[in-house]
N, CA, C and O of each residue as an XYZ file, in Angstrom:
320
protein
N     -24.946      5.350     18.709
C     -24.020      5.140     17.594
C     -23.677      3.655     17.534
O     -23.314      3.047     18.541
N     -23.795      3.093     16.361
C     -23.479      1.670     16.171
C     -21.975      1.460     16.319
O     -21.179      2.369     16.087
N     -21.608      0.252     16.706
C     -20.185     -0.051     16.925
C     -19.362      0.162     15.652
O     -18.211      0.592     15.727
N     -19.941     -0.135     14.488
C     -19.217      0.083     13.228
C     -18.906      1.564     13.035
O     -17.829      1.917     12.553
N     -19.848      2.431     13.411
C     -19.622      3.875     13.308
C     -18.531      4.327     14.274
O     -17.715      5.185     13.934
N     -18.513      3.760     15.464
C     -17.488      4.096     16.442
C     -16.100      3.676     15.952
O     -15.133      4.423     16.098
N     -16.011      2.493     15.379
C     -14.726      2.007     14.850
C     -14.270      2.897     13.701
O     -13.097      3.261     13.626
N     -15.192      3.250     12.803
C     -14.849      4.132     11.676
C     -14.383      5.482     12.192
O     -13.428      6.044     11.657
N     -15.027      6.010     13.210
C     -14.640      7.290     13.792
C     -13.240      7.221     14.406
O     -12.431      8.131     14.225
N     -12.963      6.140     15.132
C     -11.634      5.962     15.726
C     -10.572      5.835     14.644
O      -9.489      6.407     14.767
N     -10.870      5.092     13.587
C      -9.914      4.925     12.483
C      -9.634      6.263     11.819
O      -8.486      6.561     11.491
N     -10.676      7.078     11.615
C     -10.489      8.400     11.007
C      -9.623      9.286     11.899
O      -8.725      9.972     11.411
N      -9.892      9.272     13.208
C      -9.087     10.069     14.145
C      -7.631      9.611     14.130
O      -6.719     10.439     14.133
N      -7.412      8.314     14.113
C      -6.052      7.784     14.090
C      -5.339      8.199     12.809
O      -4.183      8.621     12.850
N      -6.023      8.083     11.670
C      -5.424      8.461     10.380
C      -5.107      9.954     10.342
O      -4.108     10.360      9.748
N      -5.949     10.770     10.970
C      -5.697     12.212     11.037
C      -4.473     12.504     11.888
O      -3.653     13.353     11.539
N      -4.354     11.803     12.996
C      -3.223     12.008     13.907
C      -1.926     11.412     13.366
O      -0.857     12.008     13.501
N      -2.025     10.256     12.764
C      -0.853      9.529     12.252
C      -1.105      9.122     10.791
O      -1.440      7.970     10.515
N      -0.946     10.065      9.868
C      -1.244      9.755      8.460
C      -0.410      8.581      7.944
O       0.782      8.466      8.233
N      -1.057      7.731      7.187
C      -0.368      6.556      6.656
C       0.488      6.931      5.447
O       0.245      7.930      4.771
N       1.478      6.113      5.204
C       2.312      6.229      4.012
C       2.030      4.969      3.209
O       2.360      3.864      3.640
N       1.424      5.133      2.049
C       0.998      3.996      1.239
C       1.909      3.823      0.041
O       1.754      4.497     -0.978
N       2.855      2.917      0.173
C       3.761      2.619     -0.932
C       3.159      1.509     -1.782
O       2.767      0.462     -1.266
N       3.091      1.743     -3.073
C       2.608      0.720     -3.990
C       3.817      0.171     -4.730
O       4.401      0.847     -5.577
N       4.181     -1.047     -4.405
C       5.351     -1.658     -5.029
C       4.941     -2.142     -6.413
O       4.158     -3.081     -6.558
N       5.484     -1.483     -7.413
C       5.156     -1.817     -8.795
C       5.804     -3.137     -9.189
O       6.915     -3.446     -8.759
N       5.117     -3.898     -9.992
C       5.699     -5.155    -10.459
C       7.013     -4.900    -11.210
O       7.138     -3.932    -11.960
N       7.958     -5.765    -10.996
C       9.237     -5.619    -11.689
C       9.195     -6.363    -13.016
O       8.213     -7.031    -13.337
N      10.251     -6.240    -13.764
C      10.337     -6.925    -15.054
C      10.829     -8.364    -14.911
O      10.981     -9.076    -15.904
N      11.071     -8.779    -13.690
C      11.547    -10.145    -13.461
C      10.427    -11.147    -13.751
O       9.243    -10.817    -13.690
N      10.829    -12.359    -14.062
C       9.866    -13.431    -14.311
C       9.019    -13.653    -13.056
O       9.545    -13.690    -11.944
N       7.728    -13.799    -13.238
C       6.807    -14.026    -12.125
C       7.074    -15.386    -11.512
O       7.069    -16.399    -12.211
N       7.304    -15.410    -10.221
C       7.555    -16.658     -9.497
C       6.332    -16.938     -8.634
O       6.055    -16.187     -7.699
N       5.606    -17.991     -8.927
C       4.357    -18.284     -8.224
C       4.555    -18.989     -6.882
O       3.597    -19.173     -6.132
N       5.791    -19.382     -6.579
C       6.021    -20.068     -5.293
C       5.665    -19.150     -4.127
O       6.097    -17.999     -4.072
N       4.878    -19.674     -3.205
C       4.509    -18.933     -2.012
C       3.472    -17.857     -2.245
O       3.238    -17.036     -1.359
N       2.852    -17.834     -3.393
C       1.857    -16.805     -3.722
C       0.462    -17.400     -3.733
O       0.268    -18.584     -4.007
N      -0.500    -16.546     -3.428
C      -1.902    -16.959     -3.462
C      -2.509    -16.761     -4.843
O      -3.476    -17.436     -5.195
N      -1.943    -15.830     -5.640
C      -2.529    -15.460     -6.916
C      -1.634    -15.861     -8.091
O      -0.409    -15.923     -7.980
N      -2.283    -16.126     -9.197
C      -1.552    -16.321    -10.450
C      -1.061    -14.952    -10.924
O      -1.425    -13.934    -10.336
N      -0.251    -14.913    -11.962
C       0.234    -13.644    -12.512
C      -0.938    -12.777    -12.942
O      -0.967    -11.580    -12.654
N      -1.905    -13.372    -13.631
C      -3.074    -12.619    -14.096
C      -3.869    -12.063    -12.912
O      -4.265    -10.898    -12.926
N      -4.104    -12.892    -11.888
C      -4.840    -12.434    -10.706
C      -4.075    -11.325     -9.987
O      -4.672    -10.356     -9.517
N      -2.772    -11.469     -9.905
C      -1.937    -10.454     -9.267
C      -2.041     -9.120    -10.000
O      -2.146     -8.068     -9.368
N      -2.013     -9.163    -11.321
C      -2.159     -7.938    -12.119
C      -3.524     -7.299    -11.899
O      -3.635     -6.075    -11.823
N      -4.562     -8.126    -11.796
C      -5.916     -7.604    -11.568
C      -6.019     -6.933    -10.199
O      -6.641     -5.878    -10.076
N      -5.419     -7.532     -9.173
C      -5.423     -6.937     -7.836
C      -4.657     -5.611     -7.854
O      -5.098     -4.634     -7.248
N      -3.520     -5.573     -8.541
C      -2.735     -4.341     -8.658
C      -3.561     -3.222     -9.279
O      -3.547     -2.090     -8.794
N      -4.278     -3.540    -10.348
C      -5.122     -2.542    -11.016
C      -6.233     -2.064    -10.093
O      -6.536     -0.872    -10.050
N      -6.843     -2.990     -9.353
C      -7.910     -2.639     -8.424
C      -7.391     -1.685     -7.348
O      -8.024     -0.668     -7.061
N      -6.263     -2.005     -6.766
C      -5.682     -1.163     -5.715
C      -5.408      0.240     -6.238
O      -5.679      1.225     -5.550
N      -4.877      0.336     -7.439
C      -4.533      1.639     -7.998
C      -5.759      2.493     -8.320
O      -5.644      3.711     -8.459
N      -6.928      1.868     -8.440
C      -8.160      2.623     -8.728
C      -8.858      3.127     -7.476
O      -9.798      3.915     -7.580
N      -8.428      2.698     -6.298
C      -9.071      3.124     -5.058
C      -8.775      4.608     -4.838
O      -7.620      5.033     -4.854
N      -9.822      5.373     -4.636
C      -9.659      6.808     -4.447
C      -9.319      7.130     -2.994
O      -9.780      6.464     -2.068
N      -8.504      8.163     -2.820
C      -8.251      8.700     -1.497
C      -7.178      8.010     -0.684
O      -7.030      8.323      0.497
N      -6.410      7.073     -1.263
C      -5.388      6.421     -0.461
C      -3.979      6.925     -0.760
O      -3.018      6.491     -0.126
N      -3.852      7.840     -1.724
C      -2.567      8.489     -2.005
C      -1.406      7.506     -2.114
O      -0.485      7.520     -1.297
N      -1.463      6.675     -3.110
C      -0.406      5.694     -3.327
C       0.863      6.361     -3.847
O       0.811      7.234     -4.713
N       1.989      5.940     -3.311
C       3.283      6.370     -3.804
C       3.858      5.192     -4.577
O       4.261      4.196     -3.975
N       3.901      5.292     -5.908
C       4.441      4.164     -6.679
C       5.947      4.059     -6.507
O       6.653      5.067     -6.514
N       6.430      2.846     -6.353
C       7.860      2.624     -6.161
C       8.262      1.314     -6.823
O       7.497      0.350     -6.839
N       9.441      1.293     -7.352
C       9.938      0.096     -8.017
C      10.436     -0.905     -6.983
O      11.102     -0.533     -6.017
N      10.112     -2.165     -7.189
C      10.545     -3.224     -6.280
C      12.062     -3.290     -6.190
O      12.618     -3.654     -5.153
N      12.715     -2.940     -7.265
C      14.173     -3.055     -7.329
C      14.907     -1.849     -6.749
O      16.138     -1.834     -6.759
N      14.198     -0.839     -6.244
C      14.837      0.393     -5.789
C      14.601      0.632     -4.298
O      13.855      1.536     -3.923
N      15.226     -0.168     -3.460
C      15.061     -0.041     -2.012
C      15.487      1.334     -1.519
O      14.906      1.859     -0.569
N      16.505      1.925     -2.160
C      16.982      3.241     -1.749
C      15.887      4.303     -1.880
O      15.872      5.270     -1.119
N      14.970      4.131     -2.839
C      13.866      5.072     -2.991
C      12.931      5.000     -1.782
O      12.416      6.022     -1.328
N      12.720      3.810     -1.273
C      11.861      3.644     -0.099
C      12.458      4.398      1.087
O      11.738      5.083      1.813
N      13.751      4.276      1.282
C      14.418      4.955      2.395
C      14.260      6.465      2.261
O      13.999      7.144      3.254
N      14.412      7.002      1.054
C      14.259      8.444      0.850
C      12.834      8.911      1.161
O      12.643      9.969      1.760
N      11.845      8.128      0.758
C      10.455      8.491      1.006
C      10.148      8.476      2.495
O       9.453      9.359      2.997
N      10.658      7.484      3.198
C      10.342      7.327      4.614
C      11.191      8.206      5.529
O      10.822      8.431      6.682
N      12.305      8.698      5.040
C      13.218      9.488      5.857
C      12.493     10.660      6.513
O      11.954     11.529      5.827
N      12.484     10.677      7.826
C      11.862     11.748      8.573
C      10.366     11.607      8.761
O       9.757     12.446      9.425
N       9.750     10.577      8.201
C       8.315     10.400      8.309
C       7.914      9.271      9.249
O       6.748      9.156      9.629
N       8.870      8.450      9.618
C       8.570      7.311     10.471
C       9.183      7.554     11.834
O      10.374      7.837     11.959
N       8.362      7.440     12.835
C       8.837      7.641     14.201
C       8.652      6.351     14.983
O       7.531      5.895     15.207
N       9.747      5.787     15.385
C       9.687      4.523     16.122
C       9.851      4.771     17.603
O       9.828      3.827     18.393
């Protein structure tokens, strides 16, 4: 078995044992601030669209402005 296959197998086992929670933070209506960012507004929108088209990752859309929603989603699902 090639090392890439072994890594993929380990990743699958880990995901089965500890399923990920994939929160997709939706862009807010606030003005786009490019400071500290790698992408322009247009590039950022394109990346967002690409991420949302990926199959099998079960994205949970959430508003950037609603931190309380994140807490409700994670409640009881995160074990530290």
